[in-house]
C-alpha positions in Angstrom: 0.0 0.0 0.0 1.2 3.5 -0.7 1.0 6.4 1.6 -2.3 7.7 0.1 -4.0 4.4 0.5 -2.7 4.2 4.1 -4.1 7.6 4.9 -7.5 6.6 3.5 -7.4 3.4 5.5 -6.5 5.4 8.6 -9.4 7.7 8.1 -11.8 4.8 7.7 -10.5 3.2 10.9 -10.9 6.4 12.8 -14.5 6.8 11.5 -15.3 3.2 12.5 -13.7 3.8 15.9 -15.9 6.9 16.4 -19.0 5.1 15.3 -18.3 2.2 17.8 -17.8 4.8 20.5 -21.2 6.3 19.7 -22.8 2.9 19.6 -21.4 1.9 23.0 -22.5 5.2 24.5 -26.0 4.7 23.1 -26.3 1.2 24.5 -24.9 2.3 27.9 -27.3 5.3 28.1 -30.2 3.2 27.1 -29.5 0.9 30.1 -29.1 -2.0 27.7 -29.1 -5.4 29.5 -26.9 -6.9 26.8 -23.5 -6.5 28.5 -22.0 -9.1 26.3 -22.8 -7.0 23.2 -21.3 -3.9 24.9 -18.1 -5.9 25.8 -17.8 -7.1 22.2 -18.1 -3.6 20.9 -15.5 -2.4 23.3 -13.1 -5.2 22.3 -13.6 -4.3 18.6 -12.9 -0.7 19.4 -9.6 -1.7 21.1 -8.6 -3.7 18.0 -9.3 -0.7 15.9 -7.2 1.5 18.1 -4.3 -0.9 17.7 -4.8 -0.9 13.9 -4.8 2.9 14.0 -1.6 3.0 15.9 0.1 0.6 13.5 -0.9 2.6 10.5 0.1 5.9 12.2 3.5 4.4 13.1 4.0 3.4 9.5 3.1 6.8 8.2 5.0 8.7 10.8 8.2 6.8 11.5 10.3 7.4 14.6 13.1 9.9 14.2 16.4 8.5 15.4 18.1 11.1 17.4 
């Protein structure tokens, strides 16, 4: 993948992460009984966060001082 494709992927991951956050908040505020569903969404959100970090690290490499 080139940098432009990675940037698009990064934006898509961030949008999905934001959407999951909104879904989790909606379920929690609605006093949803389905704690398993909330836990699955939170786990998915953490995986997305890890993927975002990987793509960001690739796009912005560490500078060796």
